[in-house]
Steps between C-alpha positions, in 0.01 A plus 500: 500500500454150356526658153817669600657189627380298204629762263838487675523126475419507128767752443752273694388199298528680164843624607606145588366365168684773313819427681467127428435576135816710484701235689394240235639704220877510442640781283823445311707732292655378183645653184578389149294241309761232539497539883121508507479192291759325711290556814167388349498144611632598844216748536249224419668267741498757788124571433409138502716392802394785733159590366591855431480738209836626363487842341800557258581876483711571193773769568713668225721257321854643499672404828593863587143623445354198684724562804415862503119427501549228763691714744251787456211262591689351788577849633139593470382179663306396193733222357362142445556215738763328290753635250816418329822714541680556169843566644643344812686828552161639618425235755710633787366846460140372491563301817645809674188701391282241672324402182564120515364224729772269661436135387800332667307253713249409223776484233722250697194289574398490137521160341706641211769659721741207526531460131592853408848573390702656797570808304132567471451463878790722572394766252154510666650596840491878569767684696282472820506121470134462402363374165241711332482365140432169330823418304325275246701601191870574439662715243826319400722751311813433305676633183332383182719496186464417129694189454461509126637861477798414699573177328472657159746772608741245630462619859504275805169412666686380817380643830688824578665469848539861596360845422806570290450183296138604452596845384773359272244264349266786427777701333592193288140469397480859386832484322429179313124514430404872532231406751475654840667260748301527824196679655426557859178709545566859609344844519189664644260373230572144591380557857570231754652283218820701512553355844316168489620398155843667482681658796435216757629230248848646539465619853474149655848413356664833603714612788161619647286197453217613736354850545377459853742484808420347835314802639282536197689792340549516125865446395498722199855639530670161451768447250294248316225743431744720300650194324143399375444844362838482329388188313211705361727783413735276305210346309364838415825681424627223270163484321459128605139562623209677318425824679274706292195272535551495881437882513153491349166354614460127528883449474484123496313480167781577255792306660317196632212451251673627183882514515545166682275303274672657198847416636599873540526449882685179587456479879263640760400437858157339508289250697334166443198669340711619209505162329120522471393856493791704374625268223293182507161372432311799655723762342395731213846458360605138583846356442461160323621204711573756781613248759769371255635836379473696832720378781555613853795604703489550879616846603867496577638654814751796490787269552351161583175312543194436278153635595144399420295795619171406665223726599135468600284548194197712584432343847155533642401648840211577716374850575547573868174689500306208337156451679576131507868426527444140603314417186739709288807304637317173417451626143867605486606141575292383205702740283806312606378176366684299236198556265528877522887484467478302177216728367733800550799320355298427180363856466769726660813281457629519853619200697295306752645542850409145598731210425193277450406691186765290317264199541206685362394371159377841382825659593708242326310604180653845532834406345663847538492552878544140606889498483508839666290374793785289635728806500295657774674274747816704444332847498658795682325821609532836669370530846204744505469804718286807544603749238564261217233674285694816536825331421349355188390848380849632588668241290265595207599866533874421530498268198302759307787750554749233376283445195511866425882506567444769765707332771753227575466202738585703810249766391236234442557371856465843640164551312378184660620589853379859476156391379451244777617744771273764368204268488560289819731708712873492561475247777364231267831484305815350655 
């Protein structure tokens, strides 16, 4: 009897020790060498501050493959404690699936909360009013153009004030220089970029500036949706935008990494990272004196307004099934530190979400993103909702049809609406 009791106590003790050992290890998912390098000092800081071991699990590098792997692991209950989310379009769907831990209370009590740009705080709030992600970095997106190409061709570099002025400028570029005038990412191969780096730039200044109505339904039948697709159609039909590279694998390589540096593409939507990684010091095909010869325009509205599009850049979240959510949330707050923000800015090229980053000496050394950082105060964004991931895929399919000249703007809108209805149900679309 004594042996039986003693054996039972030993088993309990061993189980408790095992549980404690598991609780003292935090598993985080990361992808891409730049992202892993950016987190290195933060990992070390978390380990030292909380006396834990941080296990970094490397997932596939391309965002689409990473997200597929992450969602599979979350669905199976095997995902790490902490992970980044490569596109904010996926956040609302992950919340609805129950994959993310709410952090509203801890986030608002966090010492860095007060110094975040308001747009970062607002972007982090989900449709249910809770916050589930750490909005530590922002993607600030505008239109980047070759000042030298335009000036050589005698073309104005003044800010276009409307969509029509932007299209007219693109046509003038093609006529006078032979270069393609403007690129907005499009097509299935570009994945979520067709929405994140293209479609939404125009949508925020359209007659349908938001996709979500008061009851959470998706307003995809609005006039502004068709108008945005018509901008794509005009660029494609008038040969103002390169289309063939967009129909193949890795569609960004030729237009952004070859044609733009060569001056064969004069303007493209892009983000703060482009000054460093696409055409600057970390590029395989850098443009000499890039900040002098490449300028930026805000995205003009359809008839009025100027828009600087802000989105959360790969925000981090805590797995709702983490064995130690309290510790994981503490680690998440460390990821939001100024040090981590500056590390990501240096290696990824996105913009720190904290206003205080402007006073950081290491950030000031990063000459390219420093002037863009201030623009975050004027950032605009699309309100998120469940189903945005499906909308993103629908936009990719609709713009693919436009690239192939298989439809017009109304037809592209129908492709989007039909795909979302088929995937999410008719009642999700207004």
